[in-house]
Steps between C-alpha positions, in 0.01 A plus 500: 500500500626846407417831668619842384540799732578850372596835647310827472235547232345841433322586176389859556440601139378355171707192423463265206560163663476315170769708332729567797527167679733273307394148411783348705350659812152378405632147450680499835184597687280266295711203609453575870220357716479812716620855433531758779565873453531792737223738390657822624227751414129503586254442217236757583303801380534665840653848507532509879875512560619420850741723690842342454860555406605394152301466177145374458473219244191387313469224241340534159215252535470367146872484428568331833234240425646444154845438649374266771298296252781493246735364767249251638525645852328298772592690817553870574706581808359828633706550817703801393545868584278635219186287520328758724611813311135569418370417845294200604283522190805446284587185693147362478471587130827318428384190686171507306693546174709191571210281612279598206780399262573164667824621659553416866597808708727440799656727761222761518144512626213699645667471842818360652353156563414460131826657381706266717318182402710221353413381150539128430559348157388137478730350236599151380831555682334589830353800678688828461431781749556857380568776754534851357626786719628855452708737704282759672469831322163650406315192378465272802158368593370541853237319704215684329663658194601357163858475387806279467628233736755709687815338632483390863760247603287329765187483283695384198692236695178353634357492148807318367500248784129427461528472122789257538290272719217487248678505163785341309671825398497858628593791272554844657486792257633823652476854365782691662858619495691814407418647160782493245722298735598155379544335837299426814580689816642282779159528670323380186730203464451400863123531467468311171724225636276486806200443272688201358578370848131522592389284210506700177611285206555804277542872573471745210539877509425801281453879532851637447469550119829316456620142517680348796676181597370182655608231743383170644448503876430171675381358168276797417573717194481872580481743208540852634366690198378408153505864386238645269307277263293749299475860620378748238652804666831647389801512730856633469618186678620237252417213734133600485478329162630154591360237733472133582221247469536225757402151387419255779486132406350246739526129435463213747533731799814670371512873425742650248535858372616664177535866403388644166640850429259744331519855372263775392575764239540858624227661289269227373547280809523200272543199728736223398710216636869575499712255306866432430756741645233739634349220707841378615605850607192548715539158662865581568384809689262284702788264579718792611227632731449148633867476599460815707180365656693188605774703672386678817798736506455604137125549547558722804764697311261560209230603746735752663572646157126537430454676834782740410353561154152578633617672817409854393159406366395311809645766729283758325189287561553553873557875465228762562577636153304205360194716570621776264296461182686753285755290314726798427527589868553135584773468236673811637496360852644173371777687322581692816496179701234627740296222660351679805565193712695460823685204641245477780213516252647220291545293816127542570412393146720193523353392831142555384569272204726246673313431823204267448277675755576849366453376143157360586383835634670705229337288230155524659521876564624585150230282344234683698640841407496415130135399527402848624 
């Protein structure tokens, strides 16, 4: 039995699926018993944008449907940071869109209980449990509100353990990581390995818009990021246009994985399988990232370099000047190196974020303030 899992898919404009998806891609998906994509944008007519940081994404309904049908998609993973960009209605509309087109939605729901529910595939090779989670940004479901299945280590561990008792295989699909960074943070690696230790037979990640490495931990393959699959939005980042399709083969209780490199054209977003030297080069990059993933010292060194690279940006997020809306004034302050922060103030910020009790209250208070 073959299962395909892809990275991010967003079709936010008119897209001719017949002309722009190469036959080799069609054939690959046609030969698979189950195809799973990360549907990154809500399919909705809602115009009610939520308050958030970052862009609001919305899928083109007809073009998205054309792509999903052309690729024979069976399951749409909805646990991601954009599924609630157009509020609860956008989430519910997307779920309805999937169901009405015979596509199983996972990782989102009308409330947290539904969003966190485990989906089970009953196959000739056994029962496969699918658990889809996303890091918590603006899309997470709550007890009485629609959204994505937000990451919670205790909740997710219990789900994995229970699924392992009742099924033959457990796949954990995670939307998370650092955008445009090809490696997991040390925390990510520890957490994904922990999922494996708790019973996951496969851990797959996406969100970063670039490919990453992989490893096998206690017999469980962990793929940290598949990169983009099809994302019809231009980017200056070259890695935006390449990605990986993960093939999972199960036979007689044994699970094996294979990567298929793909690319999309910069203007037409023509989707094709990479072949020859182009395919080899991308897989060589994956192998290089995987060597770093396997070496704790190298991974920590790369992480330290990322922290240094993004130091100024993240420092500015904790500065009062973040509230200055005039970009010219903000740019001038950046140029002058003025942050309006003190050592004592930064110590307060760190402790509010680091201490579990303070973080609980800070999170609850800020949520309430944003509701007003």
